[in-house]
C-alpha positions as CSV (number, residue, x, y, z in Angstrom):
1,M,-0.2,0.1,-0.1
2,S,1.0,3.4,-0.7
3,G,-1.4,6.2,1.3
4,N,-4.6,5.1,2.1
5,S,-6.0,5.4,-1.1
6,E,-3.6,3.2,-3.7
7,I,-2.1,-0.5,-3.6
8,T,0.7,-1.6,-5.2
9,W,1.7,-4.9,-6.8
10,T,5.6,-4.9,-7.1
11,I,6.5,-7.4,-9.9
12,N,9.3,-10.3,-8.8
13,K,10.1,-13.6,-10.3
14,G,8.2,-14.8,-6.9
15,N,4.7,-13.6,-8.0
16,I,4.5,-14.1,-11.6
17,P,2.9,-15.3,-13.7
18,H,-0.1,-14.4,-12.3
19,T,-3.6,-12.8,-13.8
20,D,-6.4,-10.6,-12.2
21,H,-9.5,-8.2,-13.1
22,V,-10.9,-5.2,-11.8
23,E,-13.7,-3.2,-12.8
24,M,-14.1,0.6,-13.2
25,S,-17.1,2.5,-14.1
26,G,-18.4,5.8,-14.9
27,R,-21.8,7.3,-16.1
28,G,-21.4,6.1,-19.6
29,I,-19.3,3.2,-19.6
30,S,-18.0,0.4,-16.9
31,A,-15.0,-1.4,-18.2
32,W,-14.0,-5.0,-16.7
33,V,-10.1,-5.4,-17.3
34,Q,-8.6,-8.5,-17.2
35,Y,-4.6,-7.5,-16.6
36,G,-1.5,-9.8,-15.8
37,V,2.3,-10.4,-16.0
38,N,3.6,-13.8,-17.5
39,A,6.5,-15.5,-16.0
40,K,9.1,-13.4,-18.6
41,G,7.7,-10.3,-17.1
42,K,5.6,-9.1,-19.5
43,P,2.1,-7.7,-19.6
44,H,-0.8,-8.9,-21.1
45,L,-4.5,-7.3,-21.1
46,S,-7.9,-7.6,-22.0
47,R,-10.6,-5.0,-21.9
48,T,-14.3,-6.1,-21.9
49,L,-16.4,-2.6,-22.0
50,V,-20.0,-2.2,-21.5
51,F,-22.0,1.0,-22.6
52,P,-25.5,0.4,-20.2
53,A,-27.2,2.8,-22.3
54,F,-27.0,1.0,-25.5
55,R,-29.1,-1.3,-25.4
56,T,-29.2,-4.7,-27.5
57,I,-31.9,-7.5,-28.2
58,P,-33.3,-8.8,-25.9
59,N,-33.5,-5.6,-24.3
60,N,-33.4,-7.5,-21.1
61,T,-31.2,-7.5,-17.8
62,H,-28.1,-8.7,-19.9
63,G,-29.1,-6.7,-22.7
64,S,-26.0,-3.7,-22.5
65,L,-23.7,-3.4,-25.6
66,M,-20.8,-5.0,-24.9
67,Y,-17.3,-5.9,-26.5
68,T,-14.0,-7.3,-25.7
69,F,-10.7,-5.6,-26.9
70,A,-7.5,-7.7,-26.8
71,D,-3.7,-6.7,-27.0
72,S,-4.0,-8.1,-30.5
73,D,-6.7,-5.5,-31.4
74,L,-4.1,-2.4,-30.4
75,P,-1.6,-0.6,-32.9
76,R,1.9,-1.9,-32.8
77,F,4.5,0.3,-31.4
78,F,7.9,0.8,-33.0
79,I,11.2,1.8,-31.1
80,N,13.9,3.2,-33.4
81,Q,11.8,1.6,-36.4
82,V,11.4,-1.8,-34.6
83,P,8.5,-3.3,-33.4
84,L,8.1,-3.0,-29.6
85,K,7.4,-7.1,-29.2
86,A,9.7,-8.1,-31.7
87,T,13.1,-10.4,-30.7
88,I,14.3,-11.7,-34.1
89,Y,13.8,-9.8,-37.4
90,N,14.7,-10.8,-40.7
91,G,17.1,-13.4,-39.3
92,R,19.0,-11.2,-37.0
93,F,18.7,-10.7,-33.1
94,L,17.5,-6.8,-32.6
95,D,18.1,-5.2,-29.4
96,D,16.1,-7.4,-27.6
97,Q,13.3,-4.9,-26.2
98,A,12.1,-7.2,-23.3
99,E,9.0,-5.4,-21.5
100,Q,9.6,-5.8,-17.8
101,V,6.7,-4.8,-15.6
102,S,8.2,-3.4,-12.8
103,N,5.1,-2.4,-10.7
104,I,1.1,-2.3,-11.1
105,K,-1.1,0.2,-9.0
106,L,-4.9,0.1,-8.3
107,N,-5.9,3.9,-7.3
108,G,-9.2,4.5,-9.1
109,F,-6.9,4.3,-12.2
110,L,-5.0,0.9,-13.4
111,K,-1.6,2.2,-13.9
112,I,1.3,-0.2,-15.3
113,E,4.6,0.5,-15.1
114,S,7.3,-1.2,-17.2
115,G,11.0,-0.9,-18.1
116,L,12.2,-1.4,-21.6
117,I,15.2,-3.5,-21.3
118,Y,18.0,-3.6,-24.2
119,K,19.5,-7.1,-23.0
120,R,21.6,-7.8,-26.4
121,K,23.0,-5.6,-29.3
122,S,22.5,-6.5,-33.1
123,K,24.1,-9.9,-33.7
124,S,23.6,-12.8,-36.2
125,L,21.9,-15.6,-35.4
126,N,25.2,-17.7,-35.6
127,D,26.9,-15.5,-33.0
128,K,27.2,-17.0,-29.5
129,P,25.4,-16.3,-25.9
130,S,28.7,-15.2,-25.0
131,D,29.0,-12.5,-27.0
132,F,25.5,-10.6,-25.7
133,E,25.5,-8.2,-23.2
134,E,25.9,-9.2,-19.4
135,N,24.2,-6.3,-17.7
136,P,20.9,-4.9,-19.5
137,T,19.9,-1.6,-19.1
138,R,16.7,-0.1,-19.0
139,Q,16.3,2.4,-21.8
140,L,12.6,3.3,-21.7
141,I,10.1,3.7,-18.9
142,I,6.6,3.1,-20.1
143,K,3.3,4.0,-17.8
144,R,0.3,2.7,-19.1
145,I,-2.8,4.4,-17.6
146,I,-5.9,3.1,-17.9
147,F,-9.4,4.2,-16.7
148,P,-13.3,5.1,-17.9
149,S,-14.4,8.3,-18.4
150,A,-16.2,10.0,-15.5
151,D,-19.1,11.0,-17.6
152,K,-19.2,9.8,-21.1
153,P,-19.4,6.1,-23.0
154,L,-15.7,6.7,-23.2
155,F,-12.7,4.3,-22.4
156,V,-8.8,5.5,-22.5
157,D,-5.6,3.7,-22.6
158,K,-3.3,6.1,-22.1
159,Y,0.8,5.6,-22.9
160,V,3.6,7.6,-21.8
161,F,7.1,6.7,-23.2
162,L,10.2,8.3,-21.0
163,N,13.7,8.4,-22.4
164,T,16.1,7.1,-19.3
165,S,18.8,6.8,-21.8
166,D,21.4,9.2,-22.6
167,K,20.9,8.4,-26.4
168,P,17.7,10.1,-28.7
169,V,15.1,7.2,-29.2
170,L,12.3,7.2,-32.0
171,V,9.0,5.9,-30.8
172,T,6.2,5.3,-33.4
173,M,2.8,4.4,-32.6
174,E,0.9,3.3,-35.4
175,G,-2.7,4.9,-36.6
176,L,-5.9,3.0,-36.5
177,H,-9.0,3.8,-36.8
178,R,-11.5,1.2,-36.6
179,E,-15.5,0.9,-36.3
180,I,-18.0,-1.9,-35.3
181,K,-21.7,-1.3,-36.6
182,L,-24.3,-2.8,-35.3
183,D,-27.5,-2.8,-36.9
184,T,-31.3,-2.1,-36.1
185,A,-32.2,-6.1,-35.6
186,I,-29.7,-6.7,-33.0
187,T,-30.1,-3.4,-31.3
188,V,-33.3,-1.3,-29.7
189,N,-31.8,2.3,-29.9
190,G,-29.6,1.5,-33.0
191,P,-27.9,1.6,-35.1
192,L,-25.2,1.5,-33.2
193,R,-20.9,2.0,-33.4
194,I,-18.0,0.8,-31.3
195,I,-14.9,3.0,-32.2
196,T,-11.6,2.4,-31.4
197,S,-9.0,5.1,-32.3
198,T,-5.7,6.6,-31.9
199,V,-4.6,9.9,-30.4
200,N,-1.0,11.3,-30.9
201,D,-0.2,8.3,-33.7
202,G,2.9,9.0,-35.4
203,T,6.6,9.3,-34.9
204,V,8.1,11.2,-31.9
205,N,12.1,11.8,-31.5
206,L,12.5,11.5,-27.5
207,N,15.8,13.0,-26.3
208,P,17.0,11.7,-22.9
209,K,14.8,12.6,-20.0
210,D,12.0,13.5,-22.7
211,S,8.5,12.0,-22.8
212,A,6.0,11.5,-25.2
213,V,2.0,10.3,-24.9
214,F,0.1,8.3,-27.1
215,A,-3.8,6.9,-26.6
216,V,-6.4,4.5,-27.9
217,V,-9.7,5.5,-27.4
218,Y,-12.9,3.4,-27.4
219,Y,-16.3,4.8,-27.3
220,A,-19.5,4.0,-28.6
221,L,-22.4,6.5,-30.7
222,H,-25.7,6.3,-31.0
223,A,-27.4,6.7,-34.6
224,G,-26.9,10.3,-35.8
225,Q,-23.9,11.3,-33.1
226,N,-21.0,12.5,-35.0
227,I,-17.4,11.2,-34.3
228,P,-16.5,13.5,-31.0
229,D,-13.4,15.4,-30.4
230,I,-11.6,13.4,-27.7
231,D,-9.2,14.8,-25.1
232,I,-8.0,11.9,-22.9
233,Y,-6.3,15.0,-20.8
234,A,-9.8,16.2,-19.8
235,A,-11.0,12.7,-19.4
236,E,-8.2,11.6,-16.9
237,N,-8.7,15.3,-15.2
238,S,-12.4,14.3,-14.6
239,R,-12.2,10.9,-13.8
240,R,-9.3,12.3,-11.3
241,K,-11.9,14.8,-9.8
242,K,-14.9,11.8,-9.2
243,I,-12.4,10.3,-7.4
244,T,-10.8,12.9,-5.3
245,G,-14.3,13.9,-4.7
246,I,-15.8,10.1,-3.0
247,L,-12.2,10.3,-1.3
248,S,-13.1,13.5,0.4
249,Q,-16.1,12.5,2.2
250,L,-16.9,10.2,4.5
251,Q,-13.3,9.8,5.7
252,L,-12.2,7.1,8.0
253,N,-9.3,7.4,10.0
254,T,-8.3,4.4,12.6
255,P,-5.0,2.9,13.7
256,D,-5.1,0.3,10.9
257,T,-4.2,1.3,7.6
258,I,-5.8,-1.5,5.8
259,L,-8.8,-0.7,7.1
260,N,-8.7,2.8,6.1
261,T,-7.5,2.0,2.7
262,A,-10.4,-0.7,2.1
263,F,-12.9,1.3,3.4
264,N,-11.5,4.2,0.6
265,F,-11.9,1.5,-2.4
266,A,-15.2,0.6,-1.5
267,K,-16.2,3.8,-1.3
268,I,-15.3,4.2,-5.2
269,R,-16.9,1.0,-6.1
270,A,-19.7,1.6,-4.5
271,I,-20.2,5.1,-5.9
272,E,-18.5,4.7,-9.5
273,S,-21.3,2.5,-10.8
274,I,-23.8,4.7,-11.3
275,F,-25.1,4.8,-14.9
276,D,-26.8,7.6,-17.0
277,T,-30.4,6.3,-17.9
278,K,-33.6,7.2,-19.7
279,A,-35.2,6.7,-16.0
280,G,-32.5,9.1,-15.0
281,V,-29.0,8.5,-13.0
282,L,-29.1,4.2,-11.5
283,H,-27.0,2.9,-9.3
284,S,-26.4,-1.0,-10.7
285,P,-24.7,-4.1,-9.8
286,G,-22.4,-4.2,-12.4
287,G,-20.0,-7.5,-13.1
288,L,-20.5,-8.0,-16.7
289,A,-24.2,-8.9,-16.2
290,Y,-26.2,-6.1,-14.2
291,Y,-26.6,-2.7,-15.8
292,A,-29.1,0.3,-16.2
293,A,-31.3,-1.9,-13.5
294,I,-32.1,-2.1,-10.1
295,W,-32.8,-4.7,-7.6
296,A,-34.7,-4.7,-4.4
297,N,-31.7,-6.3,-2.7
298,D,-28.6,-4.2,-4.0
299,Q,-29.8,-0.7,-4.3
300,A,-32.7,-0.8,-2.2
301,E,-31.7,-2.4,0.9
302,Y,-28.0,-2.4,0.3
303,A,-26.7,0.4,-1.6
304,N,-29.0,3.4,-0.9
305,P,-29.0,3.6,2.9
306,F,-25.3,4.0,2.5
307,F,-25.7,6.4,0.1
308,A,-27.2,8.7,2.3
309,F,-24.1,9.3,4.2
310,T,-21.6,9.8,1.2
311,G,-22.7,13.5,0.3
312,D,-22.2,12.3,-3.0
313,E,-25.2,14.2,-4.8
314,V,-25.7,11.5,-7.9
315,A,-25.7,8.9,-5.6
316,V,-28.6,10.2,-3.7
317,K,-30.4,10.9,-6.7
318,S,-29.8,7.5,-7.9
319,A,-31.3,6.1,-4.9
320,M,-34.4,8.2,-5.4
321,N,-34.8,7.3,-8.7
322,S,-34.7,3.9,-7.9
323,Y,-37.6,4.1,-5.3
324,R,-39.7,5.7,-7.5
325,L,-39.0,3.1,-10.4
326,F,-40.1,0.6,-7.5
327,A,-43.4,2.9,-6.6
328,R,-44.5,2.7,-10.0
329,Y,-45.5,-0.6,-9.7
330,I,-47.6,-0.2,-6.0
331,N,-51.2,-1.8,-6.5
332,P,-54.5,-1.7,-4.9
333,D,-54.4,-5.7,-4.9
334,Y,-51.4,-5.9,-3.5
335,K,-49.2,-7.7,-5.8
336,P,-45.9,-7.9,-5.5
337,I,-43.4,-5.4,-6.7
338,P,-40.8,-6.9,-9.5
339,S,-37.4,-8.1,-7.7
340,S,-35.6,-6.6,-10.5
341,I,-36.4,-3.4,-12.6
342,V,-34.1,-3.3,-16.0
343,A,-33.6,-1.7,-19.3
344,E,-33.0,1.6,-18.5
345,G,-36.4,1.2,-16.1
346,T,-38.7,-0.1,-19.3
347,G,-39.1,-3.9,-18.3
348,F,-38.6,-6.1,-15.0
349,W,-37.8,-9.2,-14.2
350,N,-40.0,-11.2,-10.9
351,G,-38.4,-14.7,-12.0
352,A,-37.9,-15.9,-8.4
353,G,-41.1,-14.3,-7.4
354,D,-41.5,-12.6,-4.2
355,R,-38.2,-12.6,-2.5
356,G,-38.8,-10.6,0.3
357,D,-38.6,-7.8,-1.9
358,Q,-41.1,-5.4,-0.1
359,A,-39.2,-6.1,3.3
360,M,-35.5,-5.4,1.3
361,I,-37.5,-1.7,0.1
362,A,-39.4,-0.7,3.2
363,Y,-35.9,-1.5,5.2
364,G,-33.8,0.4,2.9
365,A,-36.1,2.9,2.1
366,S,-37.1,4.0,5.6
367,R,-33.5,4.0,6.3
368,F,-32.5,6.2,3.7
369,A,-35.2,8.7,4.3
370,L,-34.2,9.3,7.6
371,A,-30.6,9.5,7.1
372,N,-31.2,11.8,3.7
373,G,-32.5,14.0,6.3
374,N,-34.6,15.8,3.4
375,I,-38.5,16.1,4.6
376,D,-39.4,16.6,0.7
377,S,-38.1,13.4,-0.2
378,A,-39.1,11.3,3.0
379,K,-42.7,12.7,1.8
380,V,-42.0,11.1,-1.9
381,L,-40.9,8.1,0.0
382,W,-43.6,7.4,2.3
383,P,-46.5,5.9,0.1
384,L,-43.7,3.1,-1.1
385,I,-43.2,2.7,2.6
386,E,-46.6,2.4,3.3
387,W,-47.8,0.2,0.9
388,C,-44.8,-2.0,1.5
389,L,-45.5,-2.5,5.0
390,E,-48.9,-3.2,4.5
391,Y,-48.0,-5.5,1.9
392,L,-45.8,-7.6,4.4
393,K,-48.3,-7.3,7.3
394,R,-51.2,-9.6,4.5
395,K,-48.2,-11.9,4.2
396,V,-47.8,-12.5,7.9
397,N,-48.5,-16.3,8.5
398,D,-50.2,-17.8,11.5
399,D,-46.9,-18.4,13.1
400,G,-46.8,-14.5,12.6
401,V,-43.6,-14.5,10.6
402,V,-43.4,-13.2,6.9
403,W,-44.3,-15.6,4.3
404,S,-42.3,-15.2,0.8
405,N,-41.5,-18.0,-2.3
406,S,-37.9,-17.5,-1.6
407,D,-35.1,-15.1,-0.2
408,E,-32.3,-12.7,-2.0
409,L,-30.1,-16.4,-3.2
410,E,-33.5,-17.2,-5.5
411,G,-33.3,-20.9,-5.0
412,R,-29.8,-21.4,-5.3
413,F,-30.2,-22.6,-1.1
414,P,-33.4,-23.7,0.1
415,A,-35.1,-20.6,1.9
416,G,-38.5,-22.5,3.2
417,D,-41.7,-20.6,2.6
418,A,-40.9,-18.0,5.7
419,N,-37.2,-17.3,6.4
420,L,-35.3,-15.3,9.1
421,C,-33.8,-12.5,6.7
422,T,-37.2,-11.2,5.4
423,S,-38.7,-11.2,9.2
424,S,-35.7,-9.4,10.5
425,L,-35.8,-6.5,7.7
426,Y,-39.3,-6.3,8.1
427,Y,-39.1,-5.7,12.1
428,D,-36.3,-3.2,11.0
429,A,-38.4,-1.4,9.2
430,L,-41.4,-1.4,11.5
431,I,-39.1,0.5,13.6
432,S,-37.7,2.6,11.2
433,A,-41.3,3.7,10.3
434,S,-42.4,4.6,13.2
435,M,-39.4,7.2,13.7
436,R,-40.4,8.5,10.0
437,C,-44.2,8.8,11.7
438,K,-42.9,10.9,14.6
439,A,-40.6,13.1,12.1
440,L,-43.4,13.3,9.8
441,G,-45.8,14.8,12.4
442,L,-48.1,11.5,11.4
443,P,-50.5,10.9,14.0
444,K,-49.1,8.8,17.3
445,T,-51.6,6.3,16.9
446,Q,-49.8,5.3,13.3
447,T,-46.3,5.3,15.3
448,G,-48.0,3.0,17.9
449,T,-49.2,0.4,15.7
450,Y,-46.0,0.1,14.0
451,L,-44.1,-0.3,17.3
452,D,-46.7,-3.1,18.5
453,E,-46.4,-4.9,15.1
454,A,-42.8,-4.9,15.6
455,K,-42.8,-6.2,19.3
456,R,-45.2,-9.0,18.3
457,L,-42.8,-9.5,15.2
458,H,-39.8,-9.7,17.6
459,T,-41.3,-12.4,19.8
460,A,-42.5,-14.7,16.9
461,I,-38.9,-14.4,15.2
462,E,-37.8,-15.9,18.4
463,K,-40.3,-18.7,18.9
464,Y,-40.5,-19.5,14.9
465,F,-36.9,-19.1,14.5
466,G,-35.2,-19.8,17.7
467,S,-33.5,-23.4,17.3
468,N,-30.8,-25.4,18.5
469,V,-28.8,-25.8,15.2
470,E,-25.5,-28.0,14.8
471,G,-25.1,-27.3,18.3
472,F,-25.6,-23.9,19.1
473,D,-28.6,-22.0,20.3
474,T,-28.9,-19.6,17.6
475,Y,-31.8,-19.5,14.8
476,R,-32.9,-21.8,11.9
477,Y,-33.3,-20.2,8.6
478,Y,-36.5,-21.7,7.8
479,K,-39.2,-24.4,9.3
480,G,-37.2,-27.5,8.7
481,N,-33.4,-26.1,8.3
482,T,-31.3,-28.8,10.0
483,V,-27.3,-27.3,9.1
484,L,-26.0,-23.8,10.0
485,R,-26.5,-20.7,7.5
486,S,-24.7,-17.5,7.1
487,W,-28.1,-15.3,7.3
488,I,-28.6,-16.0,10.6
489,C,-26.4,-12.8,11.2
490,V,-29.0,-10.7,10.1
491,P,-31.0,-10.4,13.1
492,L,-28.0,-8.9,15.2
493,T,-28.3,-6.1,12.2
494,V,-31.3,-4.9,13.2
495,G,-31.2,-4.9,17.2
496,I,-32.1,-8.3,17.8
497,F,-29.6,-9.6,20.4
498,D,-31.6,-12.6,22.4
499,R,-29.8,-15.3,20.7
500,K,-26.3,-13.3,20.2
501,E,-23.8,-15.1,21.9
502,A,-24.3,-18.4,20.4
503,T,-25.4,-16.8,16.9
504,I,-21.7,-15.2,17.0
505,N,-20.0,-18.4,18.0
506,A,-21.7,-20.1,15.1
507,L,-20.7,-17.9,12.5
508,F,-17.0,-17.4,13.7
509,S,-17.1,-21.8,13.7
510,P,-15.2,-23.9,11.4
511,R,-18.7,-25.0,10.5
512,L,-19.2,-21.7,8.6
513,W,-16.3,-19.7,8.4
514,T,-13.8,-19.8,5.9
515,A,-10.2,-18.1,4.4
516,D,-13.2,-16.0,2.5
517,G,-15.6,-15.3,5.0
518,L,-18.8,-17.3,5.7
519,A,-20.1,-20.1,3.5
520,T,-23.0,-19.6,2.7
521,Q,-24.3,-23.1,4.7
522,S,-21.8,-25.4,6.7
523,G,-20.6,-28.2,4.9
524,D,-20.6,-26.3,1.2
525,K,-17.6,-24.2,-0.5
526,T,-20.0,-21.8,-1.7
527,F,-20.0,-18.0,-0.4
528,W,-21.3,-14.8,-1.2
529,D,-19.8,-11.7,0.5
530,R,-22.7,-10.0,1.3
531,S,-23.5,-12.4,4.0
532,T,-20.3,-11.9,5.7
533,L,-20.7,-8.1,5.1
534,Y,-23.7,-8.2,7.3
535,A,-22.1,-10.5,9.6
536,L,-19.3,-8.3,10.4
537,R,-21.7,-5.0,10.9
538,G,-23.8,-7.2,13.3
539,V,-21.2,-8.6,15.6
540,F,-20.0,-4.9,15.7
541,A,-23.6,-3.6,16.8
542,A,-23.3,-6.5,19.3
543,G,-20.9,-5.2,21.4
544,E,-18.3,-8.2,20.2
545,T,-16.0,-5.7,19.0
546,D,-12.8,-7.1,19.4
547,R,-13.9,-10.2,17.8
548,A,-15.3,-8.5,14.6
549,L,-12.0,-6.5,14.5
550,K,-10.5,-10.0,14.2
551,Y,-12.2,-11.2,11.4
552,L,-12.6,-7.8,9.7
553,K,-9.1,-7.6,9.3
554,S,-8.4,-10.8,8.1
555,Y,-11.7,-10.4,5.3
556,S,-10.3,-6.8,4.7
557,S,-6.7,-8.0,4.1
558,R,-7.6,-10.9,2.0
559,R,-9.9,-8.9,-0.2
560,L,-7.8,-5.7,-0.4
561,L,-3.9,-7.2,-0.5
562,G,-5.0,-11.0,-1.6
563,E,-5.2,-12.9,-5.1
564,H,-7.9,-10.9,-6.2
565,V,-8.2,-7.0,-5.3
566,P,-9.0,-4.5,-4.4
567,Y,-13.0,-4.7,-3.7
568,P,-15.4,-7.1,-2.0
569,V,-16.7,-9.5,-4.2
570,E,-20.3,-11.2,-5.1
571,A,-19.9,-14.9,-4.8
572,Y,-17.9,-17.7,-5.7
573,P,-18.2,-20.5,-7.9
574,E,-20.6,-18.0,-9.4
575,G,-19.6,-15.1,-11.3
576,N,-16.0,-15.9,-10.5
577,Q,-15.6,-13.2,-7.5
578,R,-17.5,-10.3,-9.8
579,Q,-16.9,-7.2,-7.8
580,L,-20.2,-6.0,-7.9
581,S,-20.6,-2.5,-6.7
582,A,-23.4,-2.9,-3.7
583,E,-20.9,-5.3,-1.5
584,S,-18.7,-2.4,-1.4
585,A,-21.6,-0.2,-0.1
586,L,-22.0,-3.3,2.4
587,Y,-18.5,-2.9,3.4
588,C,-18.7,0.5,4.5
589,R,-21.7,0.4,6.3
590,I,-19.8,-2.1,8.6
591,Y,-18.3,1.1,10.1
592,T,-20.6,3.6,9.5
593,E,-23.5,1.4,11.5
594,G,-21.1,-0.8,13.2
595,L,-18.3,0.5,14.4
596,F,-19.4,3.8,14.9
597,G,-22.9,2.6,15.6
598,I,-25.0,5.3,13.9
599,R,-28.9,4.2,13.5
600,P,-30.9,7.1,12.2
601,T,-33.9,8.4,14.6
602,G,-35.2,11.0,12.9
603,F,-34.4,13.6,9.7
604,R,-31.8,15.6,12.4
605,T,-31.3,12.9,14.6
606,F,-29.6,10.0,15.2
607,N,-28.1,7.4,18.2
608,C,-24.5,6.6,17.8
609,T,-23.1,3.4,19.8
610,P,-19.2,3.6,19.3
611,R,-17.7,0.3,19.4
612,L,-13.7,1.1,19.6
613,P,-11.7,-1.8,19.8
614,Q,-9.3,-2.2,22.8
615,A,-5.9,-1.8,21.2
616,W,-7.0,1.7,19.3
617,P,-6.6,4.6,21.4
618,K,-8.9,6.7,18.7
619,M,-11.0,6.6,15.6
620,E,-12.6,9.0,13.4
621,L,-15.2,9.3,10.8
622,K,-15.0,12.5,9.2
623,H,-17.3,14.5,6.7
624,I,-20.5,12.5,7.2
625,N,-22.7,14.0,5.0
626,A,-26.3,12.8,6.4
627,F,-29.2,14.7,8.3
628,Q,-28.5,17.6,6.2
629,S,-25.4,17.9,7.9
630,D,-21.7,17.7,7.5
631,F,-20.2,16.4,10.4
632,D,-17.5,14.4,12.0
633,I,-17.3,11.8,15.0
634,S,-14.3,11.3,17.1
635,V,-14.0,8.6,19.7
636,E,-11.2,8.3,22.3
637,R,-10.1,6.0,24.9
638,I,-9.6,7.6,28.3
639,K,-9.4,5.8,31.3
640,G,-11.2,2.8,30.7
641,K,-14.3,5.1,29.3
642,L,-14.7,6.4,25.6
643,K,-15.2,10.6,25.0
644,V,-17.2,10.6,22.1
645,T,-16.8,14.2,20.3
646,I,-19.2,15.0,17.6
647,T,-18.5,18.2,15.4
648,S,-20.2,20.2,12.7
649,N,-19.0,23.3,11.2
650,D,-16.0,23.4,13.9
651,K,-18.8,23.5,16.3
652,I,-19.0,21.1,19.3
653,V,-22.3,19.7,19.1
654,K,-22.1,16.9,21.6
655,E,-19.2,15.9,23.9
656,K,-19.6,13.4,26.4
657,I,-17.5,10.4,28.4
658,V,-19.5,7.3,28.0
659,N,-19.1,3.5,28.7
660,D,-18.4,0.8,26.2
661,G,-21.5,0.1,24.6
662,E,-23.1,3.3,25.7
663,T,-26.0,4.6,23.6
664,L,-25.6,8.4,22.7
665,S,-29.0,10.7,21.0
666,V,-27.6,13.1,19.2
667,Q,-29.5,16.2,17.7
668,L,-27.7,18.0,14.6
């Protein structure tokens, strides 16, 4: 790591060959870039570009225009009139231009630095190896800077050549202009074009210490659009400005640099994956599969409650847009809202039936509305929340818990006809709704109704799901469930701690915990990061701070600095550990809701239950943009207690010394 917003892979013989992939997104494009270094130290890349607003047939969940560009599709470079990758030409050895990667950096950009090393002078093929140079020298440094545009359907491969020798070097890039045309038979809004073209192609005579910039750009055009002028410097500055803006808000400061850095990277991935669509800006998961579409879990439940803390106007707008799209489907017959709204808001998917989607939406929308702190927005969301709560009330079965067809794993694992996750989310939504009623000045009878329903549901959850499973007095995930499931963590995240000790023991037991976090169920190798991220948040909320920290550090180190970096992932084996964006939002919520214990209670109020690890003297969360305020929370250990200081506009809002586990009520 270098700083709290960059990681570096320094290449040596011990860690190659190796290949990884990373996703980067902007408003008009998402890029899945596979990068690696072979056994000889040379780089190789493949770029799969997705254009969410360019639709293909069938115009469904996966109908985004997508195309892959390999290294073989690029123009050639020449060094002193010799092709960069050549080693033998016309039967003679050339100065062997052995490109050796020295390091690869991730910091919102993908940066690859190489040295072009001349190992041999021009020799005949018959010359003996002893005639070759023994000590190679680095004549050129090549820097690749790879990134998507922040706001256009544009992707840039930028190349910087720096002459580090003592002689002039000729560097040439071939000119290339290639168009791929897709006609109306296979496109929705076609004809469409994908264009690859070069910038600054030609030859530059590089004197010692001089540098030259070349680029290959890729962009998509709708019918009738003219080829634009591409300014790669403006595109790079715009991307950098976006990343800097994300990092400047909601800043985590702890003694653990890995956690700080992992948090920063997760913020980038969560916020960057927002796309311009016909329905306005929409957050979408990504992963080469899910664009220009929203889900009741990924957006409504996972990402949107986090966006209310970020200060990112586009992210907040995307949250409102997603809830508005779901609200289109409320109906007097209380038929379920679709699980997903796809194709820029023009279609939907409900292939798994009711997955508990109304609980996901009510839970997420209630928390978002309170933390966002905008009364007008809250009033817009209220009919959706109220309808979802009524829907759920009508789905309560004879045992007092909520019926549903499946859960968010959509039948991949059994969930019975009533699962723990759906009822737990409904419980939390009822608590939040009662707070919203109070904040909006609605009748006390309505507030009391929601609280009474929450109380009954709490009792029913304990009675129906509470069980001894594999020797742990925790929860069965559904009636008839006899093996431990990762989602037994959900009650901890909504303030139900009746079985916290046994549940935490079960989560961290060898039956569930693996090197990659929680297995979906004991005895299975499948893992979904989302349940691990929920569990870590829940264990912090339950007050097992040092235990949670141990596993958080292990998980964060693996995701940030392991074999596949730098973000939380979706699942394995499904999806090849796609870096879906909402999982990164869940990672950040471990800190906002778990470590710092922020629980919205009104449009300008929240409860704060900080969990400072014993080994940490202090932790801070700065520039929290929620409740219509920009404020900081500082937690410091003083004589065995915690000093909590909340400041806004350089003024102390609240300062108090509390015991571990004590909750503060804060009015901004």
